LUMDREN-404117 format. One line per 8 residues: number of its first residue (from 1); their letters; for each residue x, y, z of C-alpha. Coordinates in steps of 0.5 Angstrom, whole numbers, plus 500, padded with zeros to 3 digits. Layout:
N
NUM) a) X/Y/Z  ...
***
This chain:
1012
1) msgtrrar) 859/474/089  859/471/096  862/475/102  868/470/103  870/471/096  869/479/097  873/479/103  879/475/100
9) llvsgise) 879/480/094  879/486/098  884/484/103  888/482/097  887/489/094  889/492/100  896/489/100  897/491/093
17) nlgvvlsl) 896/498/094  899/498/101  906/496/097  905/501/092  904/506/098  910/504/102  915/504/096  913/511/094
25) adrldvqa) 914/513/101  921/510/101  923/514/095  921/520/098  925/519/105  931/518/101  930/524/097  929/528/103
33) arleageg) 935/525/107  940/527/101  937/534/101  938/535/109  945/532/108  947/538/103  949/534/097  947/540/093
41) psaatvtl) 944/537/086  944/541/080  938/546/078  936/541/073  936/535/078  933/539/083  927/541/078  927/534/076
49) daetinea) 926/531/083  921/537/085  917/535/079  918/528/080  916/529/087  910/533/086  907/528/081  909/522/086
57) aadlagnl) 905/526/091  899/527/087  899/519/085  900/518/093  895/522/095  890/518/090  893/512/092  892/513/100
65) egvrlals) 885/515/099  883/509/095  887/505/100  883/508/106  876/506/102  879/499/101  880/499/109  874/501/111
73) eaaslarr) 870/497/106  874/491/109  873/492/116  865/494/115  865/487/111  868/483/117  864/486/122  858/485/118
81) hapafaga) 859/478/116  862/476/123  856/479/127  854/477/135  858/471/138  862/470/131  865/477/132  864/480/139
89) gwdapewh) 870/481/144  870/477/150  868/483/154  862/484/150  856/483/155  852/478/151  857/473/153  855/474/160
97) sasvaapv) 847/474/159  843/470/163  838/469/159  837/462/155  833/462/149  829/456/147  832/452/142  830/453/135
105) agpaaags) 825/449/132  826/444/126  832/440/124  837/445/127  834/444/134  835/436/133  842/436/131  845/432/137
113) aggmagpa) 839/427/138  837/426/131  843/427/127  840/433/124  842/440/124  841/447/120  842/454/121  839/458/127
121) gaaspagl) 835/462/122  833/469/124  833/467/131  837/469/137  842/463/138  839/457/141  845/457/147  845/464/148
129) ggpvigpg) 841/471/148  843/476/143  842/479/136  841/476/130  847/472/128  847/474/120  845/473/113  843/466/111
137) gqpglwrl) 842/464/118  849/463/120  856/468/120  860/468/114  866/470/117  869/468/124  874/473/128  881/471/130
145) grilvppl) 884/477/131  886/484/128  890/485/121  895/491/123  896/496/117  902/500/118  901/508/117  899/510/110
153) arggrpve) 903/517/111  909/520/115  906/521/122  900/517/121  897/512/125  897/505/124  890/502/122  887/495/124
161) vplavpll) 882/491/120  878/485/124  881/479/122  876/474/120  876/468/116  871/463/113  869/456/116  862/453/116
169) dagnlqit) 860/451/109  866/455/106  873/451/108  878/449/113  883/453/117  890/451/118  895/454/124  902/453/123
177) ttrerrge) 906/455/129  913/453/133  913/449/139  914/455/143  908/458/141  903/452/140  899/455/146  897/461/142
185) avglvrgl) 895/457/137  891/452/142  888/458/145  886/461/138  882/454/137  879/455/143  876/462/142  874/460/135
193) ltrvlasa) 870/453/138  867/458/143  864/462/138  862/457/133  858/453/139  855/460/141  852/461/135  850/455/132
201) spgavrvt) 843/451/134  844/446/140  847/440/137  848/443/130  856/442/131  859/435/132  866/436/134  872/431/134
209) vydphelg) 879/433/137  885/429/136  891/432/141  897/427/142  901/432/146  896/435/152  891/429/151  885/434/151
217) aglagfap) 888/439/156  888/445/151  880/444/150  878/441/157  873/447/158  868/443/153  868/437/157  861/438/159
225) lrahgvvg) 859/437/152  861/430/151  856/427/155  851/430/150  854/428/144  857/435/142  864/433/143  867/426/142
233) ptltsrar) 872/423/146  879/426/145  883/422/140  890/421/142  893/415/138  894/415/130  890/409/130  884/412/133
241) leaalael) 885/418/128  885/414/122  879/411/124  876/418/125  878/420/118  875/414/115  868/415/119  868/422/116
249) saevgrit) 870/420/109  864/415/109  860/421/112  862/426/106  861/420/101  854/419/104  852/426/104  855/427/097
257) vdrlggrf) 851/422/094  844/422/098  844/430/099  847/433/094  846/428/089  849/431/083  844/437/083  848/441/088
265) dslrered) 855/443/089  854/444/097  849/443/103  850/451/103  847/451/096  842/446/097  839/450/103  839/456/099
273) agvprgep) 835/452/094  829/451/100  831/444/102  832/443/109  839/442/111  838/436/115  846/435/117  850/437/123
281) wrllillg) 857/441/122  862/436/123  869/439/126  875/435/126  880/439/130  887/436/130  892/439/135  898/436/132
289) lppladea) 899/432/126  903/425/126  906/422/120  900/418/116  900/412/112  899/413/105  892/411/105  890/415/111
297) artleava) 894/421/108  890/421/102  883/420/106  885/427/110  886/430/103  880/428/100  876/430/107  879/437/107
305) aqgpscgv) 878/438/099  870/435/099  868/436/106  867/443/106  861/442/101  858/437/106  859/441/112  865/437/114
313) hiiavvea) 871/442/116  878/441/119  882/446/124  889/443/124  895/446/129  901/444/126  908/445/128  914/447/124
321) eegadapg) 921/449/124  923/456/124  925/458/117  921/453/113  918/454/107  911/458/107  905/457/108  906/451/112
329) grgvpslp) 913/451/114  918/446/112  915/439/111  908/441/112  903/441/107  898/446/106  891/443/107  886/443/101
337) raetvtaa) 881/449/101  884/452/108  886/459/110  892/459/114  895/462/120  902/462/120  907/464/126  911/470/123
345) elqgdpgd) 918/467/124  916/461/120  915/466/114  919/472/110  926/475/111  926/481/116  929/486/111  922/485/107
353) vgavmpgg) 917/490/106  912/489/111  916/484/115  912/482/121  916/483/128  917/476/132  911/474/136  906/476/130
361) wrtsmsgl) 902/472/125  901/472/118  895/469/114  893/467/107  888/473/107  892/479/109  898/477/105  905/481/108
369) lgcaldda) 901/484/113  902/482/120  896/480/125  895/480/132  891/474/134  885/475/140  887/472/147  884/466/148
377) ppmsvvaq) 877/466/151  876/467/159  874/460/162  868/463/165  866/465/158  867/458/156  864/455/162  858/460/160
385) vttrvvag) 857/457/153  858/450/155  853/450/160  848/454/156  849/449/150  848/443/154  841/446/157  839/447/150
393) veqavvrg) 841/440/147  837/437/153  831/441/152  832/439/144  832/432/146  826/432/151  822/436/147  824/436/139
401) pdlggllp) 821/440/134  814/442/135  808/439/132  804/446/130  808/447/124  806/440/121  798/441/122  794/443/116
409) pglweyes) 791/450/116  784/448/116  780/442/119  777/436/115  780/438/108  782/431/106  779/425/103  781/418/105
417) sagvsvpv) 779/414/099  786/413/096  789/413/103  790/417/109  797/421/111  800/425/116  806/428/117  809/427/124
425) ahgpdgav) 817/428/124  822/432/121  827/429/117  833/431/112  829/433/107  823/436/111  817/434/114  816/426/114
433) gltfdddt) 809/423/114  806/416/115  801/413/110  796/408/111  794/406/104  794/400/099  802/400/099  803/401/106
441) vhclvggq) 797/398/109  799/397/117  805/400/121  809/397/126  812/402/132  817/400/137  822/403/142  824/403/149
449) agagkstl) 821/406/155  822/414/154  824/414/147  818/417/145  813/412/142  807/415/146  809/422/143  809/419/136
457) lldvvygl) 802/416/137  799/422/139  802/426/133  799/420/129  792/421/132  791/428/132  794/429/125  790/425/122
465) aarygpdq) 784/428/126  786/435/124  786/432/116  780/428/116  773/428/118  769/423/122  766/421/116  773/419/113
473) lrfhlldf) 776/416/118  775/412/125  779/410/130  779/404/135  784/407/141  787/402/146  793/403/151  795/397/155
481) keglefaq) 800/400/159  799/404/165  800/411/162  793/415/160  795/418/154  789/416/150  785/419/156  785/425/153
489) faqrpgdp) 781/423/147  775/421/152  770/426/156  773/427/163  770/430/169  771/438/167  773/436/160  767/435/155
497) fflphadt) 772/434/149  772/428/146  775/426/139  769/425/134  773/420/130  774/415/136  769/409/136  773/406/142
505) vgiesdre) 778/409/147  781/403/152  785/406/157  789/401/161  785/396/157  784/388/159  786/383/154  779/381/153
513) fgvavlra) 777/388/151  783/389/146  780/382/143  773/385/143  776/391/139  779/387/134  773/382/133  769/389/132
521) arnemqrr) 774/391/127  774/384/123  766/384/124  766/391/120  771/388/115  766/382/114  760/387/113  764/391/108
529) svtmralg) 766/384/104  758/383/104  757/390/101  763/390/096  761/383/093  753/385/092  756/392/089  762/388/085
537) ardlrglr) 767/393/088  774/390/089  777/395/094  774/401/099  775/406/093  770/402/089  766/401/094  765/408/096
545) aadrsspw) 764/410/089  759/405/088  755/406/094  754/414/096  749/412/102  755/411/107  761/414/107  765/408/109
553) prvvvvvd) 771/411/112  777/408/113  778/405/120  785/405/124  786/401/130  791/404/134  794/399/140  800/401/144
561) efqvmltp) 803/395/148  799/390/143  804/384/146  800/384/152  794/381/149  799/375/146  802/373/153  801/368/156
569) ldtvarea) 799/363/151  791/362/152  785/362/149  785/370/149  792/370/146  790/365/141  784/369/139  788/375/138
577) vsllevla) 793/372/134  788/369/129  784/376/129  791/380/128  793/375/122  786/376/119  786/384/119  793/384/117
585) rqgraygi) 792/380/111  785/382/109  785/389/111  788/393/105  782/392/101  777/394/106  780/400/109  782/397/115
593) hlllasqt) 789/399/118  793/397/124  798/401/128  801/397/133  806/399/138  811/396/143  817/396/147  819/389/145
601) lsgidald) 817/384/140  821/379/143  819/373/147  811/374/145  808/367/147  803/367/142  808/368/136  814/364/139
609) atagkrgs) 809/358/140  806/358/133  810/357/127  809/362/122  805/367/125  810/372/127  812/372/119  805/372/117
617) ifgqfalr) 803/378/121  809/382/121  810/381/114  804/385/112  807/391/116  811/395/110  811/401/114  816/401/121
625) valrtsis) 818/406/126  824/404/130  825/409/136  831/408/141  832/401/142  837/395/143  841/392/137  837/386/138
633) esrvllst) 830/389/138  832/393/132  834/386/128  827/384/131  823/390/129  826/392/123  830/386/120  835/382/122
641) aneaagal) 840/386/118  838/392/120  841/395/127  840/402/125  835/403/131  841/401/136  845/407/135  839/412/136
649) sgvgeaiv) 840/416/143  835/422/143  828/422/145  824/422/139  830/420/135  827/415/130  828/410/124  822/410/119
657) nrrnghpv) 822/405/114  817/403/108  821/397/106  819/392/111  825/394/115  830/393/109  836/397/111  836/401/104
665) gnehvrva) 829/404/106  832/407/113  830/415/114  833/418/120  828/423/123  826/427/129  819/426/132  815/432/133
673) ypdpavla) 813/434/140  806/435/141  806/442/145  800/442/150  798/449/148  798/447/140  794/441/142  789/445/147
681) elreqlsa) 788/450/141  787/444/136  782/441/141  778/447/141  777/447/134  775/440/133  770/441/139  767/447/135
689) mvvravpa) 767/443/128  763/438/131  758/443/134  758/446/127  758/440/123  756/434/126  752/436/133  749/429/134
697) mrpprvfv) 756/426/134  756/421/140  762/420/145  766/414/144  765/408/148  770/408/153  774/403/157  778/405/163
705) ghapavlt) 781/398/166  782/401/173  776/405/174  770/401/178  763/400/174  758/405/176  751/402/176  747/408/175
713) dnpafqal) 751/411/170  751/404/166  746/405/159  743/398/160  741/400/167  739/407/165  734/404/160  730/400/165
721) agrpvpas) 723/402/166  720/397/170  720/391/165  725/386/164  731/386/159  728/383/153  731/376/151  732/378/144
729) gdpaggga) 738/382/146  741/377/151  747/374/148  751/369/150  753/370/157  746/373/159  747/380/157  743/385/154
737) aygsgtga) 746/388/147  744/395/145  746/399/139  750/396/133  756/393/136  761/399/134  761/402/141  759/409/138
745) alvpadgs) 751/407/140  750/403/146  743/404/148  737/404/143  735/411/140  729/413/144  733/411/150  728/405/152
753) vdgsagdp) 728/397/152  722/394/148  719/387/149  714/384/153  714/382/160  719/376/162  724/374/166  729/379/169
761) lafvgvpl) 736/380/168  740/380/175  746/385/173  753/383/176  758/388/172  760/390/165  763/386/160  770/387/157
769) dlappavg) 767/388/150  764/393/146  757/391/147  753/389/151  754/395/156  752/390/162  751/383/163  748/378/168
777) vrlarlpg) 744/372/170  737/371/167  733/369/173  728/364/169  723/359/172  728/354/170  732/349/175  738/352/177
785) rhlavlgp) 737/359/176  740/362/182  746/366/182  752/365/187  757/370/188  764/367/190  771/370/193  774/373/199
793) lrreavgm) 774/380/196  768/384/200  768/390/196  767/386/189  762/381/192  758/386/196  757/391/189  755/385/185
801) lqaaavsv) 750/382/190  747/389/190  747/391/183  744/384/182  738/386/186  737/393/184  737/391/177  732/386/178
809) gaqsapgs) 728/391/182  728/396/176  725/391/172  719/389/176  713/393/177  712/396/184  710/390/189  711/385/184
817) lvvdivav) 718/383/188  719/381/195  726/381/198  729/378/204  736/381/205  740/377/210  747/380/213  750/374/216
825) dpatvsaa) 757/377/217  756/383/221  761/387/217  755/387/211  750/390/215  751/397/212  751/394/205  744/390/207
833) etlasalr) 741/397/209  743/401/203  740/395/198  734/395/202  733/403/202  734/402/194  729/397/193  724/400/198
841) raghptyv) 724/407/194  723/402/188  716/400/191  718/393/193  717/390/200  724/389/203  726/386/209  733/386/213
849) tdvtglrg) 735/381/218  742/378/221  745/372/222  740/370/227  734/371/222  737/366/217  734/360/219  727/363/219
857) vlasagae) 728/366/212  730/360/209  725/356/213  720/361/210  722/361/203  722/353/204  715/353/206  713/358/201
865) irareeaa) 716/354/195  712/348/198  705/352/198  706/355/191  708/348/188  701/345/192  697/351/189  700/350/182
873) lagqsgaa) 698/343/182  691/345/185  691/350/179  692/356/183  697/360/180  696/367/183  700/367/189  706/365/184
881) sttrllvv) 706/371/180  710/375/185  717/374/185  721/372/192  728/374/192  733/372/198  739/376/198  744/373/203
889) faldagra) 751/376/204  757/371/207  752/365/207  758/361/209  759/364/215  752/362/218  754/354/217  754/352/224
897) gleardda) 747/355/225  744/351/219  747/345/221  743/344/227  736/341/226  729/343/229  727/339/234  720/339/232
905) srrsgldd) 721/338/224  727/335/225  729/339/219  736/343/219  737/350/215  741/346/210  735/342/208  731/349/207
913) lrtltrrg) 737/352/203  737/345/199  730/346/198  730/353/196  736/352/191  733/345/188  726/347/187  725/355/188
921) paagvhll) 726/357/181  720/354/178  716/357/184  719/364/183  723/364/189  731/365/187  737/366/191  743/371/190
929) gwwrapsr) 748/368/195  755/370/197  760/364/199  767/366/200  770/359/198  767/355/192  768/349/197  763/352/202
937) laddlgpg) 758/352/196  759/345/194  758/343/202  752/347/202  749/344/196  750/337/198  754/332/194  751/331/187
945) hrddiaaw) 747/338/187  752/343/184  748/344/178  743/347/183  746/353/182  747/354/174  750/361/174  756/364/179
953) vatglpgg) 761/370/179  767/369/182  772/374/184  779/374/188  780/366/187  785/363/183  783/359/176  784/352/179
961) dlfglagh) 779/353/184  774/354/179  776/349/174  771/344/176  765/349/177  767/352/170  765/345/167  773/343/167
969) rpvtagtt) 774/349/163  781/353/165  779/360/168  785/364/166  783/371/167  778/376/171  780/373/178  784/380/180
977) pnravlfd) 781/386/184  776/390/180  775/384/176  770/378/176  769/371/172  762/370/170  759/363/168  752/361/166
985) rhvqaepr) 752/353/164  746/354/161  748/360/156  755/360/156  761/356/153  766/359/156  767/363/163  768/371/161
993) tvvpfapl) 771/376/165  767/382/167  768/389/171  764/388/177  759/394/179  761/398/185  758/398/192  752/402/192
1001) etrsgadn) 753/408/197  747/412/201  745/419/199  742/424/204  735/423/206  733/428/202  735/425/196  731/419/192
1009) gtvv) 736/417/188  742/411/189  749/413/188  754/408/185
***
């Protein structure tokens, strides 16, 4: 038997027993009065009366003991089922406790933001500190005052039993009063609401108030809760009340169908069966009841009748005239499933047994017994409760339910043949997961800034990494915004952890690097396609069954702010669209999945300008997650008929849809919060598992968009051992390729570079690609094999010149390279000396001069070129075996001196420069020069001789200035700080963006290395 039903039966029994007791007592009083008056009854009568009295006294004693026991049991029951804040007096210390407990994890904590609520469980109420609030996680009864029981015997004392009524998940409450005593009724509501809000989890109760008389003044103390969605705006008109009733009616209908579904009679029964509640309690407080139209009246009656089973309850204060019919008064109908509290003057006759004195109350639970209501709570208590509830709601909104409860007990216990799945949120029926398989191949995530999008992505990555081993699942992680969320998956200074599942981690990624990752995923798909055709497999499951030699893991490409790749509309965006379309359409069979996240899907140039591409790509994304966003974005992200995401408010509140955005597939959830302590423990477990299970696992290929490229940390430079980079590893663009191109291995297994002697590769930077780790210009003995560095950015230009010279020196045997360095601009003298020190340590003769020596260096180079040419004609090639390298910083700054002609030879410095650029490479003399503007380079080379320098790298220049140098090809990227554009007309079809190597730095004299 439920506690509320038992309480009702006990109080009813008390009333019946007390009626018998009072009747017997009245008879004894009459008898005694007659004897004292000396009326002198006969002996027989006296004897009879005495016997009757003795028998009645015996019966009375038995009845009195039974009533005492019933009263004691009723009081104990009321106290036990109205614990803590549900039954504490207003002066109890817990009301004034300064501690604020953390919000209860799980659906209850998400009530205000996610539309989810539940009992507070066996924890202290989230808004206040205090004891456990009762069996089942919530109070069964709520204190209103005291039942006043008259003395059970002559000379005895009155007995008081706590007056506590059922409410949440039990019924409604109707308070019928007179106009004069309306303030007492409103105070009763204020106290009951204070108890409910203090006992429930933050946001687990939603309140709607209708007050046509005082316009909200009676409950004004709860106004701070309005901004947090706990209390709605006060309704003051009948039209707004009818609209609110219609909304509640719709909620009751939804819960009846979707939650109860014919299997349960109420949410309470559903919760007792082990299913999470998932719905908040909704209180409709009516501080007055206007005449309602027939339809609205029927709606009110229906909500009152079915609402308590769905967590919807009505607390109504109704005014009636004195002498009106019980229980509601004349013309006041009683609400279905409602306990009633009625002013005494509206019920009974003063001559009735058990009549209540004016100013008292009667309730449907206490029968004829009178009641005294508790005073309204002090405003300080109300303020204390609202303040703490607000704090709890805010904390729940920011933090949400914890991820720890969704992680598996053991690592890497799942297998990915049929797909991968990960729980990331809490919904009405418990944990909600995202699945990547043959039905929901790809996932689209959207939401405004601060809505919890990055939190969701972390939940996905960490959750999948905990469930599936690196042989079952691989990641490419790309972040195109300025956040550093994905940085935690790569090794960092002071933190050796890396995600063993990650092949690539891109932080503040460039568009070109993102396209390179998509290209790598497409290449992996093609590789699997070839193997599947050879083995006769139709999908990944068949491939894994037919080929046990490789794990063939599933690949998930996670791209945050993916729209950056698609704007503006250029060659990069077009390639990105093409790759996304191929992966979206064909990835299913090969176990390649996309998880694309964005703040907005509107205004993406490459999709809007290409007919059909938006539907062609996103039509493959059956799984969609929409966090808080605008209504218009909800229509774009989900579907044109689905505006559900526009109604979301809290952080982490989301709509999960597995039906391509159709409204029928909406699931309202709250994304789990990745607690740092939980993640720290998981990272330690993953690191320990890597050491134990896969100790040879390599860290991922990491690209940090804002970070400079460090030459000495580059694997291509570290692999140089006095021999040139082999031409077999030289892809388009003059780079050196290592490894498989997956990003997991970028250097050969033995750490060396094989190949025979050849032409050195002058490194200039790191490509925005998975491989090779460095790119540059091949200094072959062919026309045009020089390098021009262009642009006004000194740091980038100096770094590339130094890297080119040092890398050439690292590929040359000691003494086989002679270097002349000219610092034409005085500001570059220090950089020239630093470069010279590095080359000398490598065993190469190096000479440094300033602008005054420029003419002499060029004249010497011109003379040596002519001498080597004459020696070659004479069959003497020994002198030409040594490579001579001229490195000139800010060559255009010496133009005035180069234009002057020598009086004896009539040659100018420009003549020697042009001899060097036109005839030097064939003689083994190469120029690495920096010009600060392309026009100055063209002037120095002379009309029609622009091709004398076939390779250039530009930094800090607008693309229009490079159009002609690029063979009349548009240059749209790479001209910002810490970026450069490399173009070599002999080996490249298009300019490519690179990250320039940073300038060298000088170490102490005791150090023999070079710091980059």
